[in-house]
C-alpha positions in Angstrom: 8.7 20.3 -13.1 6.6 16.9 -13.3 4.3 16.3 -15.4 3.7 12.8 -15.0 2.8 10.5 -12.4 6.0 8.2 -13.3 8.5 11.4 -13.4 7.3 11.7 -9.3 7.8 7.8 -8.9 3.7 6.8 -8.9 3.3 3.8 -11.0 2.5 -0.1 -10.6 6.7 -0.8 -12.1 7.1 1.2 -9.1 7.3 0.9 -5.3 3.9 1.6 -3.7 3.7 5.4 -3.0 2.9 5.8 0.8 1.2 9.3 1.6 1.0 10.5 5.0 -2.0 12.8 5.1 -0.9 15.3 7.7 -4.5 17.3 7.0 -5.1 19.7 9.6 -3.6 17.9 12.0 -1.3 20.5 13.0 -4.0 22.4 14.5 -2.8 25.5 12.6 0.9 25.3 14.2 3.2 25.7 11.5 6.1 23.7 14.1 3.8 20.6 14.2 3.0 20.5 10.4 7.5 20.6 10.3 7.8 18.4 12.4 4.9 15.9 10.8 7.4 15.9 7.8 10.3 14.8 9.7 8.7 12.0 11.2 7.2 11.3 8.0 10.5 10.9 6.1 12.0 8.9 9.2 8.9 6.1 9.2 9.9 5.7 5.3 6.7 7.2 4.0 7.1 8.3 0.4 5.2 11.6 0.3 3.3 14.0 3.3 -0.1 15.9 2.7 -1.6 18.5 3.4 -4.4 20.9 2.8 -4.9 24.4 1.7 -8.0 25.7 2.7 -9.6 29.7 1.8 -13.0 29.2 3.8 -14.7 31.6 1.9 -14.0 30.1 -1.8 -14.8 25.8 -0.3 -17.9 26.8 1.2 -20.8 28.4 3.1 -20.7 29.5 6.8 -23.7 27.6 7.7 -22.8 24.1 6.7 -24.5 20.7 8.3 -22.3 19.3 10.5 -20.6 15.5 10.7 -19.7 14.0 14.0 -16.1 14.0 13.1 -16.3 17.7 14.4 -16.7 20.0 17.3 -17.6 23.2 15.9 -18.7 24.0 12.2 -16.3 23.3 9.8 -15.9 26.9 8.5 -14.9 28.3 12.2 -12.3 25.9 12.4 -10.7 26.6 9.4 -11.0 29.9 10.1 -8.9 28.9 12.6 -6.3 26.4 12.0 -6.1 26.3 8.7 -2.1 26.8 7.1 -1.5 30.1 4.9 0.2 29.9 1.6 3.6 31.2 3.1 3.4 27.8 5.5 2.8 25.6 2.5 5.7 27.8 0.8 8.0 27.0 4.2 6.4 23.2 4.6 7.4 22.2 1.0 11.1 23.8 1.1 11.7 21.7 4.1 10.5 18.4 2.5 12.7 19.4 -0.4 15.5 19.5 2.0 14.8 16.4 3.7 14.2 14.7 0.4 10.3 13.9 0.8 7.5 14.5 -1.3 5.1 17.3 -0.9 1.2 16.7 -2.2 -1.2 19.6 -0.6 -5.4 19.1 -1.2 -6.9 22.4 -2.9 -10.5 23.0 -2.0 -10.7 25.2 -4.2 -9.7 26.5 -7.8 -8.2 29.3 -6.4 -6.3 27.6 -3.8 -4.9 25.3 -6.6 -4.3 28.8 -8.4 -2.3 29.4 -4.8 -0.9 25.7 -4.5 1.0 26.1 -8.5 2.4 29.5 -8.0 4.6 27.6 -5.5 5.7 25.0 -7.8 3.8 22.0 -6.6 4.3 18.7 -8.8 0.7 17.2 -8.2 -2.5 17.6 -6.7 -4.6 15.8 -4.5 -8.9 16.2 -5.1 -11.0 15.0 -1.8 -13.9 12.9 -2.1 -16.3 15.6 -1.7 -14.9 17.6 -4.9 -14.6 14.3 -7.1 -18.2 15.0 -9.0 -17.1 19.2 -9.2 -16.7 18.8 -12.7 -16.7 22.9 -12.8 -13.6 22.5 -10.5 -12.0 20.1 -11.7 -11.9 21.6 -15.6 -10.2 24.5 -14.3 -7.8 22.9 -12.0 -7.1 20.3 -15.2 -6.2 23.4 -16.9 -3.3 23.9 -15.1 -1.4 20.3 -16.5 -0.4 19.1 -13.0 -1.5 15.0 -12.2 -4.7 14.7 -10.2 -5.1 12.0 -7.8 -9.0 11.6 -6.8 -10.5 9.7 -3.8 -13.9 7.8 -4.6 -15.4 8.5 -1.3 -19.2 8.7 -0.9 -19.6 8.0 -4.4 -21.7 5.5 -6.3 -19.6 3.4 -9.4 -21.8 5.2 -11.8 -20.8 8.6 -9.9 -17.3 7.5 -10.5 -17.5 6.6 -14.2 -19.0 9.7 -14.8 -16.1 11.5 -13.3 -13.5 9.3 -15.0 -15.2 10.0 -18.6 -15.2 14.1 -17.9 -11.3 13.5 -16.8 -10.8 12.0 -19.8 -11.2 14.6 -21.9 -9.4 16.4 -19.9 -5.5 17.1 -21.2 -3.9 15.8 -18.0 -3.1 12.5 -16.2 -5.2 11.4 -13.3 -5.7 8.3 -10.8 -8.3 7.4 -8.3 -8.3 6.2 -5.2 -10.5 3.9 -3.2 -11.8 5.3 -0.4 -14.8 5.0 2.5 -15.3 8.5 3.9 -16.6 7.6 7.6 -14.5 8.8 10.2 -14.0 5.9 10.8 -15.2 3.4 8.8 -17.1 0.1 9.8 -14.9 -2.6 8.5 -17.4 -4.1 6.8 -17.9 -1.3 4.7 -14.3 -0.7 3.9 -14.4 -3.5 0.7 -11.0 -3.7 -0.3 -11.9 -5.9 -3.2 -13.2 -2.3 -4.9 -9.8 -1.5 -5.3 -9.4 -4.7 -7.7 -12.6 -4.1 -9.4 -11.5 -0.3 -10.8 -8.1 -1.5 -11.7 -9.9 -4.3 -13.8 -12.4 -1.4 -15.0 -10.5 1.4 -15.6 -7.3 -0.4 -17.1 -5.2 2.9 -18.7 -5.3 4.9 -15.2 -3.7 4.2 -11.7 -5.5 3.4 -8.8 -4.8 3.5 -5.5 -6.0 3.5 -1.7 -7.1 5.6 1.2 -8.1 4.6 3.8 -9.7 6.1 7.2 -9.5 3.3 9.5 -8.2 4.2 13.2 -5.1 1.6 12.5 -3.2 -0.1 10.1 -4.7 -3.7 9.0 -6.6 -2.8 6.2 -3.8 -0.3 4.3 -1.6 -3.7 4.8 -3.9 -6.0 3.7 -4.9 -3.6 0.9 -1.2 -4.3 -0.5 -2.4 -7.9 -2.2 -4.5 -6.1 -4.9 -1.2 -3.8 -5.7 -2.2 -0.2 -5.7 -0.4 2.6 -7.0 -1.4 4.3 -3.7 -1.7 4.0 -0.3 -3.2 7.2 1.6 -3.0 7.3 5.6 -3.8 10.0 7.4 -1.7 10.6 10.3 -1.3 12.8 13.7 1.5 13.5 16.4 -0.4 12.4 19.5 -3.6 10.3 19.1 -4.8 12.7 22.2 -5.0 15.8 20.0 -8.4 16.8 19.1 -9.6 17.1 15.5 -11.9 16.2 12.8 -9.6 13.6 11.3 -8.2 11.9 15.5 -10.6 9.2 14.9 -8.6 7.8 11.3 -5.1 9.1 12.3 -2.2 7.2 13.2 1.1 8.3 14.9 4.0 8.1 13.6 5.2 4.9 15.2 2.5 3.5 13.5 3.3 4.9 10.3 6.3 3.1 10.6 5.2 0.1 10.7 2.7 0.9 8.4 5.8 1.7 6.4 7.4 -1.8 6.9 4.7 -3.6 7.0 3.6 -2.1 2.7 7.3 -2.9 2.1 7.7 -6.1 3.3 3.9 -7.5 1.9 5.6 -6.1 -1.5 8.3 -8.6 -1.8 6.5 -11.2 -0.2 3.5 -10.5 -3.2 5.6 -12.4 -5.6 3.6 -15.6 -8.2 7.2 -17.6 -8.9 7.5 -21.1 -7.3 10.8 -22.0 -7.0 13.0 -23.9 -4.9 14.9 -20.6 -3.5 19.0 -20.4 -3.0 18.3 -20.2 0.8 16.3 -23.3 0.6 18.2 -25.9 -0.8 20.9 -26.3 2.3 17.6 -27.1 4.2 16.2 -29.5 1.1 19.4 -31.6 1.6 18.6 -32.3 5.3 15.0 -31.8 5.1 13.4 -33.9 2.6 13.5 -38.1 3.1 15.7 -40.4 1.0 15.2 -44.7 0.7 17.0 -46.4 4.0 17.2 -50.3 4.7 15.8 -50.8 7.9 17.1 -54.2 8.6 20.6 -55.7 6.9 19.9 -57.2 3.5 22.0 -60.1 1.3 22.8 -60.0 -1.9 20.2 -61.0 -4.2 17.0 -60.4 -1.9 14.2 -58.3 -2.6 13.3 -55.1 -1.4 10.3 -54.7 0.8 8.3 -52.8 2.9 9.7 -55.1 5.9 13.8 -54.1 5.4 13.6 -50.8 3.4 11.5 -47.5 4.3 12.6 -43.6 4.2 13.9 -41.2 6.5 16.3 -38.5 6.8 18.2 -36.6 4.9 17.4 -36.1 1.4 20.7 -37.1 0.0 20.2 -40.4 -1.3 17.4 -41.8 -3.7 14.3 -39.8 -3.0 11.5 -41.0 -1.2 9.0 -40.7 -4.3 11.1 -43.6 -5.6 9.9 -45.9 -3.1 7.1 -47.8 -4.8 9.4 -48.2 -7.9 12.0 -49.9 -6.0 10.0 -52.7 -3.9 10.0 -56.0 -5.6 13.5 -55.1 -7.0 16.8 -56.8 -5.7 19.2 -56.4 -4.5 23.0 -56.0 -6.2 24.7 -56.1 -2.8 24.9 -57.0 0.5 23.6 -54.2 2.7 23.7 -53.2 6.0 21.1 -52.1 8.4 20.1 -48.0 8.4 22.1 -46.9 5.8 21.3 -44.8 2.5 20.2 -46.6 -0.6 22.0 -46.0 -3.9 21.2 -47.0 -7.3 24.1 -48.8 -7.5 22.4 -51.2 -4.7 19.6 -51.7 -6.9 19.8 -54.9 -9.7 
């Protein structure tokens, strides 16, 4: 049983933990959910996440509709939410193929049910980020919790941080904008940096609702511990998350891009091994551009700089000017220190 993010493989020292958020894009079809797990693994994701809905536990039947829904959310979930037995099959399949299974409980009862099947950790959506009553009860289960911060002010994030610090459980925040999809100017990737600086004792990630992969890849520069992205089998499938989901070809590109940018994000400047052979021909040395007699002074009329870089370095040019030649030197040859008096 994993009781810390480090045990799961989530830390600033590990590779970024890439979560493929399947959400309800399976539209209630267990075979599609299983296929999403397989494709997420092939794409290189660390984890695939689903949602566990018990509609009567999480909402009233009559709630306002946002523009990413074509029917009341309650009705949609009654028709399309996975059952606990489905989650068991999905979790077992994930274990078989070697990808982490994660699930968002949208009620305390849903969290209890997920705990009964042995989940390692929970993801809490932005809508429940300030639901301290539910967070307190879910925290008592003792599993690490990732909380998204969409739709929240910095004061609300601070309030939830202070509340969660009193619970005996490890938790993390993900930067998030709960627009479906968001305006790019609303995403504010720099908030990742803000949260990391403010909350140095917890992990910070990024949960992305843009319809493509660019902002996720760009977020890597801030070194989040987690990146979450909605996925869908076919972008023509209708559903509440269709407009913010990428397909699995894009997920593969995203995972590849994240890993490459991670590798490129160091801050050490040195001459690397593979640069040394190029340095030999690409750098410049001091060369003669006319025949030079012994005792003749070096000047811009008889020496200049040319490739390769295997002679006297070109940076020494001004130090050579005005000195005398120790030997007769042919035209268009590398100057050597023994040629300089």
